[in-house]
PALUM-309520 format. One record per residue: residue in one letter; x, y, z of N, C-alpha, C in turn. Coordinates in steps of 0.1 Angstrom, whole numbers, plus 5000, padded with zeros to 4 digits. Atoms other than C-alpha are relative to their C-alpha. Example, Ala and Ser with C-alpha at 12.3 -4.5 7.8 and 13.67 -1.06 7.14 Angstrom:
REM residues 2
A500949885000512349555078500950125000/S499149895000513749895071499250115008/
REM end
This chain:
REM residues 111
M501250044993512650784947499449884992/L500750115007510650464939498550005004/H501450004998506950444935499549855000/H500450134998505650114949498449994999/V501550025001502049984942499749865003/A500550144997500149684955498550004999/H501550025002496649574945499549875006/T500650124994494349334962499449914988/V500750105009492849024945498650064997/P501449955003489649124927499049945009/G501050054991486749094950500450005015/R499550004986488849124982500450155003/L499649874995489549435003501149995010/A499050004990492649515023499550045013/F500649964987490549675049498550044997/S501449965001486849725055499550075013/T500349934988486949875090501250095004/W498949914996489050145107501149925007/D499050094993490749875128500949934990/E499250075010491849685097500950114993/A499249895007493050015080501150045009/A499049964991494950115111501149895002/A499050114999496649775113500850004988/L499250005012497649795077501050125000/W499249884999498950155082501249975009/S498950034990501050035112501049914994/R499150095006502449745093500950064989/V499349955012503449935062501050115005/T499149894996504950235081501249945008/R498850074993507049995103500949944990/A499250065010508249825072500850104991/A499449905009509050145054500250135007/P499849884993510350405078500650114990/A499549885009511150755063499250004987/L500849995012508250735038500050144994/Q500249875006507951015013498550024998/A501549995002504250935006499449875002/L500750124999501750675014498550024999/C501450005002498150615004499449865001/L500750134998496050325016498650024994/M501450015005492850244996499549865003/P500550134997490549955003500649894990/N499650105010491749774971501450024995/H498649995004495349904966500750105009/L499249904992498150114981501150054991/H498949945007500750354968501050045011/L498949974990504050414986501250064992/A498849945006506950644977501150005010/H498950014991510350584992501350004993/A498749995006513950644985500649864997/L499450145001514750264988499149904994/D500850125005513549944972499749925012/L500550074988511549805000499149884997/R500950115004509849514981499949895010/R500050114990510849255006499350045013/A500649964988509949445037498550034999/V501449975002506649575023499249874997/S500750125003505749235009499849915013/R500250074987506349075044498950075008/A501049934993504149345059498649974995/L501350035006501349285034499649855002/A500350144997501648905039499549995014/D500450004986501348955077498650055001/H501349944999498349175072498949914994/A501050095007496648925048499749895010/Q500250114991497148645074499150055011/W500849954989495748865102498550034995/V501349975006492748985080499249874998/N500750135003491948625069499649945013/H500350064987492048505105498850075006/G501149924994489748795117498749984992/R501350015008487248745088499649854998/C500350145003487348365089500049974985/E499850025014488548365053501349944998/S498750055003491448215035500350044985/G499649975013493348265003500850134999/A499149885003495448544987499150125002/L500649864999494648904995500650094990/W499249915008497349074974500449934987/L499550055013498149024937501550015000/P498549995001501848974928500350154997/R499749865002503449314930501050034989/P499049965011505149484900501250065007/P498849934995508649614905499650155002/P500249864998508649974919500550084988/E499549925011508950244893500950115005/P499149894996511950474896499450144995/V500549865003511050844897501250095002/E498849924999513951074889499650154997/G500249855001514051454892499050055010/R500849954989512551664919498650034995/G501349965006509651784896499149874999/K500850135001508551424888499749945014/Q500350054987508951324924498850075007/R501149924994506651604935498749964994/R501250045007504051494909499549875005/V500450134995504151134921499550025015/E500549984986503851244958498650075000/R501449935001500851474948499049904996/Y500950105005499351184928499649915012/I500350094989499650954959499150065010/H500849944990498251204983498650044995/L501449975005495251294960499349884996/N500650135005494450934951498649985006/P501350024995491550914976499050104995/C500949895005490051244964499549974986/R500350035014490251134928499149884998/A500850125000488650804936498650025006/G501349964994485750984953499949955014/A500050054986486750864988500350125009/G499749894991487651205001499150115001/
REM end
């Protein structure tokens, strides 16, 4: 399993409305079918998948940034350069990462 992370540029949000969040969710889930875990936060996301989906997810994030910029009449980067996904080996570690991803909103005070 690979743990992918993407952060927004400081001061920018990936979504600020339910419509923007739903659009991002749709883009990411289409780019990464058979997800093991996904968490969208306004300023970052976590994704766990068996495959290295950097290109597909990067394209989805770029499409979302273009759509968000157009809708908000803004311009410029929305996402920071993404680090390589971290390999997670062993079922116990995979479960911990999945739990971490799913509990991320609660730990951030969003749940």
